[in-house]
C-alpha positions in Angstrom: 62.4 143.7 41.7 60.9 145.4 38.5 57.4 145.4 40.1 58.6 147.4 43.0 60.4 149.9 40.9 57.3 150.5 38.8 55.1 150.9 41.8 57.5 153.6 43.1 57.5 155.4 39.8 53.7 155.6 39.8 54.0 158.4 42.3 55.4 160.6 39.5 52.6 159.8 37.1 50.1 162.0 38.9 52.3 165.1 38.0 51.7 164.6 34.3 48.1 164.2 33.4 48.8 163.9 29.7 50.7 160.7 30.2 48.5 159.3 33.0 46.4 157.0 30.9 49.3 155.6 29.1 51.1 154.8 32.3 48.0 153.4 33.9 47.6 151.0 31.0 51.3 149.9 31.3 50.9 149.6 35.0 47.9 147.4 34.7 49.7 145.1 32.2 52.7 144.9 34.5 50.6 144.0 37.5 48.8 141.2 35.6 52.1 139.9 34.3 53.6 140.0 37.7 50.7 138.0 39.2 51.0 135.4 36.5 54.8 135.1 37.0 54.5 135.0 40.8 51.9 132.2 40.5 54.1 130.3 38.1 57.2 130.5 40.3 55.4 130.2 43.7 53.2 127.2 42.9 55.9 124.5 43.3 57.1 126.1 46.6 53.5 126.2 47.9 52.9 122.6 47.0 56.1 121.6 48.7 55.0 123.4 51.9 51.6 121.8 51.8 53.1 118.3 51.2 55.7 118.8 54.0 53.0 119.0 56.7 53.1 115.3 57.5 56.9 115.2 57.4 57.2 118.2 59.7 55.1 116.4 62.3 57.3 113.3 62.0 60.5 115.4 62.3 59.1 117.2 65.4 58.5 113.8 67.0 62.1 112.5 66.3 63.8 114.4 69.1 61.3 113.1 71.6 62.1 109.5 70.4 65.9 110.0 70.8 65.4 111.5 74.2 63.3 108.6 75.4 65.9 106.2 74.2 68.7 108.0 76.1 66.6 108.1 79.3 66.2 104.3 79.4 68.4 102.2 81.6 71.7 101.2 80.1 71.9 97.7 78.6 74.8 95.6 80.0 77.6 95.2 77.4 77.3 91.5 77.1 73.6 91.9 76.0 74.0 94.9 73.7 77.1 93.6 71.9 75.3 90.6 70.5 72.8 92.8 68.7 75.1 95.5 67.5 76.7 95.7 64.1 80.4 95.8 63.7 80.2 99.3 62.2 78.4 100.6 65.3 80.3 103.6 66.8 81.9 103.2 70.1 79.9 106.1 71.6 76.8 103.9 71.4 78.2 101.4 74.0 76.5 102.0 77.4 78.8 103.7 79.9 77.8 101.1 82.5 79.6 98.4 80.5 83.0 100.1 80.9 85.2 99.2 83.8 86.3 101.9 86.2 89.7 103.4 85.8 92.5 102.7 88.3 92.0 106.1 90.0 88.2 105.7 90.4 88.7 102.1 91.5 90.9 103.3 94.4 88.3 105.8 95.5 85.5 103.3 95.7 85.9 99.7 94.6 84.2 96.5 95.7 86.3 93.7 94.3 85.5 90.0 94.1 88.2 87.4 94.5 86.8 83.9 93.5 88.5 80.9 95.2 89.6 78.0 93.1 89.0 79.7 89.7 91.6 78.6 87.2 92.9 81.2 84.7 93.4 78.3 82.2 89.7 78.3 81.5 88.9 81.7 80.0 85.3 80.8 79.5 84.9 80.1 83.2 86.7 83.4 84.0 84.3 85.2 81.7 81.2 83.6 83.3 82.5 84.4 86.8 83.2 88.0 85.8 79.7 88.4 84.3 78.1 87.1 87.5 80.3 89.4 89.6 79.3 92.4 87.5 75.6 91.6 87.9 76.1 91.2 91.7 77.4 94.8 91.8 81.2 94.4 92.0 83.5 96.7 90.1 86.7 94.6 90.0 87.9 91.0 90.0 91.0 89.6 91.6 92.7 86.5 90.1 95.7 84.8 91.4 98.4 84.7 88.6 101.3 83.5 90.8 100.2 81.1 93.6 101.8 80.0 96.8 103.3 77.1 95.0 105.3 79.4 92.7 103.5 78.5 89.5 102.7 81.3 87.0 99.2 80.9 85.8 99.8 82.9 82.6 102.2 82.7 79.7 105.1 84.8 81.0 107.8 86.2 78.7 110.3 86.5 81.5 113.6 84.6 80.8 113.8 83.4 84.4 110.3 81.9 84.2 111.2 80.0 81.1 114.5 78.9 82.5 113.1 77.8 85.9 110.0 76.1 84.4 107.6 78.1 86.5 104.9 78.6 83.8 101.9 76.3 83.9 101.5 74.4 80.6 98.9 75.7 78.1 98.5 78.9 80.1 96.9 81.9 78.3 98.6 85.2 78.0 98.2 87.8 80.8 96.6 90.2 78.2 94.0 87.6 77.3 93.0 87.1 81.0 92.9 90.8 81.6 90.8 91.4 78.5 88.2 88.8 79.4 87.7 90.5 82.8 87.6 94.0 81.3 85.2 92.9 78.5 82.7 92.0 81.2 82.9 95.4 82.7 85.3 94.8 85.6 88.7 96.2 86.6 91.3 93.4 86.4 93.5 92.9 89.4 96.3 90.3 89.6 97.3 88.6 92.9 100.9 87.4 93.1 102.7 85.7 96.0 106.1 87.1 96.3 108.6 85.2 98.5 106.4 82.2 99.3 107.7 80.4 96.3 109.2 76.9 96.7 109.4 76.4 92.9 111.7 79.3 92.1 113.7 78.7 95.3 114.3 75.1 94.1 115.4 76.2 90.6 118.1 78.5 91.9 119.6 77.6 95.2 121.2 81.0 95.7 117.7 82.5 95.8 116.7 80.5 98.8 117.6 80.4 102.5 120.4 78.2 103.6 120.7 76.1 106.7 122.8 77.7 109.4 126.3 76.1 109.6 125.5 74.1 106.5 125.7 76.5 103.5 125.3 73.8 100.9 121.8 72.8 102.2 118.6 74.6 101.4 116.4 75.5 104.3 112.8 74.2 104.6 110.1 75.8 106.7 109.3 72.3 108.0 110.4 68.8 107.6 109.9 67.9 103.9 108.0 64.8 104.8 105.5 67.0 106.7 105.1 69.3 103.8 108.0 71.7 104.4 108.6 74.2 101.7 111.5 76.4 100.5 111.2 80.2 100.3 112.7 82.9 98.2 115.1 85.1 100.1 114.4 88.8 99.9 118.0 89.6 100.4 118.8 88.1 97.0 118.7 90.6 94.2 117.7 87.9 91.6 114.7 86.9 93.8 113.5 90.4 94.1 114.0 91.2 90.4 112.0 88.1 89.5 109.0 89.2 91.4 109.2 92.8 90.3 109.5 91.6 86.7 106.3 89.6 87.1 104.4 92.6 88.5 105.7 94.9 85.7 104.7 92.3 83.1 101.2 92.0 84.4 100.7 95.8 84.5 101.9 96.1 80.9 99.4 93.3 80.0 96.5 95.4 81.3 96.0 94.6 85.0 95.1 97.8 86.8 96.4 96.7 90.3 98.8 94.1 91.6 98.0 92.6 94.9 101.4 91.6 96.3 101.0 88.9 98.9 103.6 87.0 100.9 105.9 90.0 101.2 107.5 88.6 104.3 109.9 86.2 105.8 108.8 82.6 106.3 105.8 81.6 108.5 106.3 79.8 111.8 109.6 78.9 113.3 112.8 79.8 111.5 115.1 77.3 113.3 118.5 77.2 111.7 117.4 79.5 108.9 120.3 81.6 107.5 119.6 84.7 105.4 123.2 84.9 104.3 124.7 88.2 103.3 122.5 91.1 104.3 124.5 94.1 103.2 123.9 95.7 106.6 120.1 95.8 106.1 117.6 94.6 108.7 114.7 92.5 107.7 112.3 95.4 107.8 114.7 97.5 105.7 115.1 94.9 103.0 111.3 94.4 102.8 110.9 98.2 102.5 113.5 98.2 99.7 111.5 95.5 97.9 108.2 97.5 98.1 110.1 100.6 96.9 111.3 98.6 93.9 107.8 97.4 93.2 106.4 101.0 93.4 109.2 102.3 91.1 108.5 99.6 88.5 104.7 100.0 88.7 103.8 103.5 90.0 100.4 103.6 91.6 99.6 100.0 90.8 100.9 98.0 93.8 98.9 97.0 96.8 101.1 95.3 99.4 99.0 92.8 101.5 99.7 91.6 105.0 97.6 90.6 108.1 96.3 93.8 109.7 97.4 92.5 113.1 101.0 92.8 111.9 100.7 96.5 112.4 100.1 95.9 116.1 103.4 93.9 116.4 102.2 90.4 115.7 104.2 88.1 113.4 107.4 89.9 114.3 109.5 87.2 112.7 107.8 87.7 109.4 108.1 91.5 109.2 110.3 92.6 112.2 108.4 96.0 112.3 104.9 97.1 111.3 104.5 96.9 107.5 103.5 100.6 107.6 107.2 101.2 108.0 107.6 100.3 104.3 105.7 103.4 103.3 104.3 101.6 100.3 102.1 103.6 98.0 99.2 101.2 98.5 98.5 98.6 101.1 95.9 95.9 101.5 95.6 94.8 105.2 94.0 91.4 105.4 91.2 90.8 107.8 90.5 87.1 108.2 87.1 86.6 109.6 87.4 82.8 109.3 89.5 82.8 112.5 86.7 84.3 114.6 85.0 82.5 117.4 82.7 83.7 120.2 85.5 84.3 122.7 88.4 85.7 120.6 86.9 89.2 120.4 84.6 89.1 123.4 86.3 92.2 125.0 86.1 94.2 121.8 82.6 93.1 120.9 81.1 93.7 124.3 77.9 91.8 124.6 77.4 91.3 120.9 79.0 87.9 120.0 76.9 87.5 116.9 78.5 87.0 113.5 77.7 90.7 112.8 79.1 91.9 116.1 82.3 90.1 115.7 82.8 91.1 112.1 82.0 94.7 113.0 84.5 94.7 115.9 87.4 93.2 113.9 86.8 95.4 110.9 86.6 98.4 113.1 89.9 97.6 114.7 91.5 97.1 111.3 90.0 100.4 110.1 91.4 102.3 113.1 94.8 100.7 112.7 95.3 102.4 109.3 93.4 105.6 110.0 96.6 107.8 109.8 97.9 106.1 106.7 98.2 108.5 103.7 98.5 106.0 100.8 95.8 103.9 99.1 94.1 101.4 101.4 92.1 98.5 100.1 91.5 95.8 102.8 91.2 92.2 101.9 88.3 90.6 103.8 88.2 86.8 104.1 84.5 86.0 104.6 83.7 83.3 107.1 80.4 82.0 105.7 78.3 84.8 107.2 78.2 86.9 104.0 75.3 89.1 104.8 76.6 90.0 108.3 80.0 90.8 106.9 78.5 93.1 104.2 76.3 94.8 106.8 79.4 95.4 109.0 81.3 96.9 106.0 78.4 99.2 105.2 77.9 100.2 108.8 81.6 101.2 109.0 81.4 103.0 105.7 84.1 100.9 104.1 83.4 101.5 100.4 86.6 99.9 99.0 87.5 96.3 99.7 88.4 92.9 98.2 86.0 90.2 99.4 87.2 86.6 99.4 85.1 83.6 99.9 85.9 80.1 101.0 84.9 78.4 97.9 84.4 79.0 94.2 81.0 80.4 93.2 80.9 82.7 96.2 79.0 85.8 95.2 76.9 88.4 96.9 77.0 91.9 98.0 
């Protein structure tokens, strides 16, 4: 600046006394002028600094306010969404409102499977999902293909349309999955595979035939006593139909498919003919079917069966232990509704309480699959002693399960 240059030059003034007075006078004038100029230019800046005192205090408090907001508990999605503007960024949505991914769900997932809940009423599905989320569940299981063969969603499969297996006025699978997901839960679809009298009736070649009477379709009991037809796993069209349903549901947004009734018919199979087998045993054709499911929906399939089948029970249904299938994911079912005080007396020792029996049966089921390398999510049918069942699950450190109650409205954890 000019002022600095002049100050430096004053060092040379003392060498020439003749010009000293002149330079002193000039220096004095420059100093006075510099002070006036500095005051003129600095005054606005000084006023700005003085006036910014209060705003500085406010800005220093702003970070504390934002931190306190972040440290508060997350508001559930259904509560926060009503007060948020459409333009609100997605990052403002609490993390707790987001459903877990498929991978995290397999690591630790407590799923709720409501009995008697119709997918035709999406409002009821949303309400049930909201309650399940509040109760601490991470997933909801809904039946989208029942034991009667009806599809409880609007399928796009040609076979479903041709065979009339879609329930009238059913919503799309994507709508159902979205309702569950919007309430913070992982959507899981349950489908019954070969226990399907409807599809078996629509295409006779898909069903079992009566031995020595190829033109007659086989029933698992006398029709007058409620006998039903079954799909035949040996029939390619039957398998493709089920695989197509699973694939369609995964594409619609369901994270897991619980495949039930992957078996041959219950009870006696008197005069039941499977027809052409291609040289495959029953165990082999069921294994082929699970492989087809896994190939169509990698990492999404949970094949369910009674856990006791692994110990050789129900040989007619599976021929061999279902572990032989080597499915990517299994869901052994533990039905506590069948318990009484004597059935597990040996295993339970002296403890015949609801807790003791539940603990014993769940422990046996856990040991049965201890060496299995795939995904394991047991299906537990609660027997009215909810708290005892939950205590047994916790005591056995079973962190992943699907809990089914006997009636709609069953909740608890």
